[in-house]
N, C-alpha and C positions, 0 to 999 in steps of 0.2 A: 426351565431350564436356569439355573444360576449363571451370573455373568462372568465371562471369562476373559482373559487378556488374550494376545495375541498370542504370547509363548506356547498358551496351553491349548492352541487350536489343530488339529491336522486334517487337510483337506484330501481325501483319498477318493479315487474313482473305480469300481468295478468293471472288469472287462472278460472275455473270451466267449466262448461259441454258445449259440443259444443253447438252452436245457442244462449246462454245465453246472448252475444248481447259484447264479450271482442275487436273484432277487431273492428266494429262500436264508440265502447268508446274510444279507442284510437285513432282511425281516428277523433273524437271530440275534445278531449283533443289537440292532435297535430294542428286541426285547429282553435280553440278557444286562443290558446297560440301563433299563428301566425307562425306557420309553413310552412301554406299554403293558399295560396289566395282564393281556394274551398275545402269544406268538403268533405274526399272520402266516396263513400257508396259503402257497399260490391254489393247490389242489381244492382248497375249500372255498377259494374266490374272496378271500378277506385279508389278502396281503395290503401291508402297509403301503410299500411301494407302488406293486401292480394296480392301483385301484381304478383307473378309466374301465369302462364297460368293452372295450375293446381289446386290454388285457386280459380281464377275466375271461371272455369268450372264446380266445384261444390261449390261457394258460400260458402265457409269454410276454415280457415290456416290449412294449411299441416305442416307448418315451424314456426320454431322461427323469429319475425322482431321486429328491433328497432326503435323506434318514438322519438327523444331528442325532450322534450316540454321546453321552454324558457319562464318562468312567475313570474313575481314580482324579478325579480334577482336572481333567480333560475335557476337550470337545472334538469330536470324530465327526465330521461331513463324511457323510456318506454319501457317494454319489454313484447309483444303481445305473446302469446303461442297457438297453438292449442287445443282444448277441447278432441279431440277426442281420444280414447284411443290405435291406432293404431300410433298415434303419440307424444306417451309419453316420449321418449325422447327429444323431442325438448322441452317438458317443463321441464324436469329436468335439460337441459342446461342454460334455462333462471333460474331457482332457482339457480341452483351453483352461479351466481355469483348477483345476487339482494339480496338487504340489508331490504325490505320488499316485502310483497304480499297483492294483491287486489282480493279477489275470488267475481265474479260477478254472479248473482244470475238471473234470468229472473222471474220478479214478477208474470207473467201467468201461468208459471211450475213449481214454488217452487223451495227447493232443490231438485237436482238432483243426479244421480251417481257420475261424473266429480266434482260438488262441494264439497261433502263427501270427494272423495278424496283427492281433492286440500286441504282440510282442516286439513286431518290426516296429507298430508308431511308437510304441515306449522308447525302444532306444534310437528311433529317430528325432524323439522331442527330448533325449537325456534324462528319463522321468526316473527316478527311486522306483523300484518295483519287485515286490516279493510274489510268489507262487503259491494260492490253497490248491492241493488236491483235495477236492471234496468227492464225498458219498464214499466213503472209507467202509461204511457197514456195509456195503452190497457182495455179496457173493463173488467169490473171484477175483477180488483185491487186494493189491499188494502194494503196500507204499513203496518198499525199496526198488521194487521194479520200476514204478510210476517215476521213481525219481533218477535212476538209473535211463530211462529213457528220455527224460527232459535233460538231462547232462548230454548225452551224446547226440541229442537234437538242436541244442539250444546254447550249449558252451558249459563248462567245468564252474561257471562261475555260479550258476543254479545250484545250489546246494541246500539239505536239509539243516534249520536250527532247531526245529523241533522234532520229534519221533511218536507212534501213534503209540500206547500200552500194549496194543493186541491187534490181530487183525479179523477181518470182516465183523460179527457181531460182537465180538470181545473188544472191538476197540470202544473205549467209554473214556480217556483222557489222554491228553497228550503231556509229553515230558519234554523240559528245554534240554539242550543240547552244550548253552553259553554256562559253562562252568568249568573251575579250572581242571578236575578230573571227572571222567566219564560217568554220569549218573547210574545207579545198578539198575541192569537190565535193557540198556541202551546200546547200540551197537558201536564198538570202540574205534571202526575205521571213519563213521559219519564225524563220531566227536574230532579225533584227530584229524582229518579231514578242515574241520570248520576252525579249528587252534591254527593249522597252516595260513589259511586264508586272511586269519585275523593277523596272525604274526607277518602277513607280509604288506601289512597297509602302511607301518612306520619303521625308520630303521633303528629305534629306539626296540622294538617289540621284535624285532626279526634279531637281531641281537641276542636281547634275551633269551628267544627262542633257542638260539644256536647253544646256546651258554647250557641248557639244558633246564634252566629257570621255568617254574611255575607260574603262570599270568594269573593276577589277582582276579575277583569277579567284577572290578569297576573298571581293570585294564582290557577286561574281553567286552564288555557293554561299548566301553568308547570307542574302543579299535573296528569290532563288527558295525558300528554306527557310521562310522567315517567310510568304512568300506561298502556300506548301502548307499552312501550319499553320492560315493564316486564312481559309483556303478561296477566295482570291482566283486561285490557278493551280491547275490540275489538271491534272498533266502526263500525255503522253503517251508509249509507248515501244512499238516494235514488237521482235515476238521469231518465232522460226518454233523447233517441238520436233526437226524432222528432222535437224537439224544444230547444234542449241541455240543459234542464232545468236540474238544479245542477249539472252541469259539472265545473263549477269555482268554486261552493265551495267545490269540490271535488279535485281539482288543490291545493287551499288553504290548506285542510287539508293536502294533502301529505306532503307539505311543513312545514306545522305545528308541524306534529304529526310523522312524519315519520323519522327516523335517518339519517344523514349525514355518509357519508363512512367511516369520523374519529369517530363518536358515534358507527357506527356497528364494527368497528375495534377495539373495546375498550369493545367489551361482551367475557364473556369466551368462549373459544373455537375456537375464531377467530386466524389464523396465524398470529405467532408472524416473522415480515419482518424488520429486522436489517436498522437502519436509514443513509437514504441513499441508499440504495439498490435497484437493481432494480428487480423488481417481475411483471409480468403481465403472465396473465391464457387465454389460447386461449378456448373459450367456444365453436364456432362455427365456422365451415368452408364451402365454399361455392365456386360452380365453377361457374363463370361468362363468357358464349361463347365468350367476347370482352376483357376484362381483364385477366382473368383466375383465378388460384386459391385465392381466398379471406378467409384471416384470422381475426376473430373478437377476439379479447381480451378487458381485464380490468386490469388495473392499479391497483396493491396493493402495490407496492415501490415507487421506484424513476420513473419521468416522462419519458413516452416513445416519442423519437425523432424523426424528420425525419431524412433521411440520416448518419443512425447511424449502429450498429450491435453490437451483444448480443450472449449467449450461450445457446442452447436449453440442458434444464437439462435432459431431457427426452431422447433425442437422442444420447446425447453426441458428439454434433457438434455445429458448429458458424454457427449464420445467420446475413444474411445482408440486407438493406433494404432500400430504397428511398424514395419515399413519402407516408405517413401516412394518414389517411380519419378519417372522422368523419360522420359516416352511419346514413340517415334520408332514412329509410323505402329501397326503390331500389336504392336510389340515395348516392352518394360517394361525401363528400365534404373538401377539402384540409382542413389541418390543420399542423403546426408546431408543434406541440406536445400535449400530451395526458396525463393530469395531474392524480395524485393520486385520487382513486376514480371513473374517466371518464371511458368511454369505447370508442374504435376506432378500426379502420380496416385497415389492412397491406395487398398489395399483392404479388401474387408471392414468399413468403417463399420456401423455396426449400426441406426441409424437416419435417418443424413443422406440427402437426396433431392437430385435436381436444383434449384438455384438458392435452394439453403440457404446460410445465410452460418455459417461456424466464425471464432470469436473467443475472447477470455478473459471468462468470466464477469464477472471484477470490472469491466470495460470492454464492455459491451455493444454491437454493433453489428449495422446488418442493414441489409444492401448489395441495393438491389432488384434485382428480378429485372427481364427484359424481356417485353412482352404477347407472349402466345402467338396465333396467330392460332385462330377459332373451326372446327370440325370440322364438315365437310359432307355428310359419307357415312357411311354406317352400316350394318353388318352384323351380324347374332345370330346365337351360336356357341352351341355345347353339345358335351359332351364324346363324343368319338368310341367310346368304350366305358368299359367302368365302371373300370376302372383309370388313366382320364385326369380322373376325376371329382375323387380329392383332391391331384391337381397342378395340376389348371385356377386351384384355388382361391387357390395359392400362389404360382402363376407370374404369371397378369393382372397383381396389384400390381406386378411386377417390370417388365412389358411399359410400365405406367406411367413409373415410375422411369428406364426408358430414353430415352421418349420424350415430353415435356411436353406436345406437342401432341396426343396420341392421348388420348380418356376410357374406360373401363371403367366402365360403369353397369349398373345394375340396374333393369328398369322393372316394375315391382311391379302395375302393372292387366294386363301379357300374361306377367308370370313369365317374363321373357326375359333373360340376360348380352347387352348389346350393346358392340360396339367401336366407336367413333366416331373418325373421321381426318379428314385433308384431301382425299382420296381415294380410289376404287378399288385403284390400288395401292400407295398407303399402308398402308392396312388389310390386303391381303392380303400383303403383307410382313412386318408385324408377326407374322400368323398364322403364317406359314413361319418366321419368327424364333421364334415358341414351340415349334415343334416341331422344330428343330435344338438350339436353346441349353437349353431346358426337358423335351424329350421329352414336348410336351404334343400330342396330335392333337385337332382339332378338326372338327367339321362347322359348315358357313356357311348361312346362309340369309336372305332379305330379311325384315328386322323386321316383324311384326305391329303393324298400325295399331289403337290402342285407339278405335274410333270411339265416339263419345257424342250422343246429343241434346240439344237445347236447344231453350228457349221462342225464338220468336222472332217473334211478335207479340202485342197486349195482347187480352186475352180477358176476358170476364167470365161468369160461370154463377151459377142461382140454384135452392135445390130447395128444396120441403117436404116434409116426411116427416108420413104420419098414419095412424096406425092403432090402429082400437076393438077392443079384444078383453075387454073386461069391466074393470071397476073406471075407474081416470083414462085408459087407454088410452096411445098413444104419439103423441108429436108431436115435430117437430124441423124449425129453419130455418136452412139454412146456404147461405152468398154466398161465393164465391170470384172470388178477382181475381188473374191473372197478367200479367205487364209482363217483358219483356226488359231486362236491365242491361246495362252497359256492357263489353264484351271483358276478358272476367279478373276480372272484377268478384266473381265468386263467387256463392253465394247469399244472399238475405237474406229473413225471413221474419216478418211482422207481424200482428198479432191484434185 
């Protein structure tokens, strides 16, 4: 891939319910942009995004993957994320470093839970967003019906900017509505609605619209991009992976309407980086059986260069590295530097973990992480054999490095090691990954519960002790009162 400048980069995360077609969409974009000589297919187990054995076996994503697409002189970093709730941590890692989001909806299924959750998160993070209605080549699908459902459920800001040229199997390409007059064969009501929404972006465009003047194509493009960045318009586009209908127009729309890293950095709430200071955030850690530990990062400050060293602000330690790479799915392509706004990967960092900041020691910067959901499912684990005992002690911390939504803990009350995650599938796949990547076989069981008794009611007891055995004898008088405290208050003793 040719060297790119920051203004040519777009960082986009794919979100949506499991099965909506996010990975197939990423593979199609990667193929059409020239990233591969053949198109990856999930059902054929040769996807460039879903390359882990667990993903190929299940036919769906379990981790974040990055596919860079070179398109018309720009570089689009496509972050493909899982849609299954158990792997929400991977989705949040992608959201942390994205400048914009694409919510993928399956036309036959409509809006599902994963799409609703993705939309809520995008609104909370104030991310520019567009919606792709996928699988429109299937039977009983209708683009207009799908867009009406989205507008009714999520609001009128979700409006089509492209329309399909046909329905079901006759859908072969999409047509843009961003034109002074409605293109032939396109719904005039959708075109008029889009023009009205663009006209509302500035007073100048509003007055021109009220005067009945026709907008130029340039005015429409500029107005629409401003509306997308402001969140007043969320474009809706049609696609189909069968014949890759609408994919080229989707790539064009990403470049035309989504912000570059410079434009995203100018938004309110973005971290301020001193000019020329190094500032990179590690957003994903992966363990490669052959290369070792891989740290994926996004550059927010000065470029990251090969054969360099920098300061880990979170660990207060220095890090050195040799080669750096540009990630392309499971492949890593060597590069000399990663420019501002771009993403890269560096192997074998000694202390760095996910969400750590790499910076200059003289200019300390701490880029904030994103909050991970709390674990809800727990399994107790122990080595399957004596050979796994030592390997387990070193492999479990590396498992936490790979997935910050996992927790590995030692329960002092039960003397058990437990793995906590976002669901049974999340924990089970993590244990399978331990065996495959680190050669550690574990036995699992339900965790023991350390039941304890506590005082539940107030009581008072009195006892007198008398014993005469010659001399002064024995005498004692004891009064004891017990009463419950508030939950979590611990014990308190008074004499």
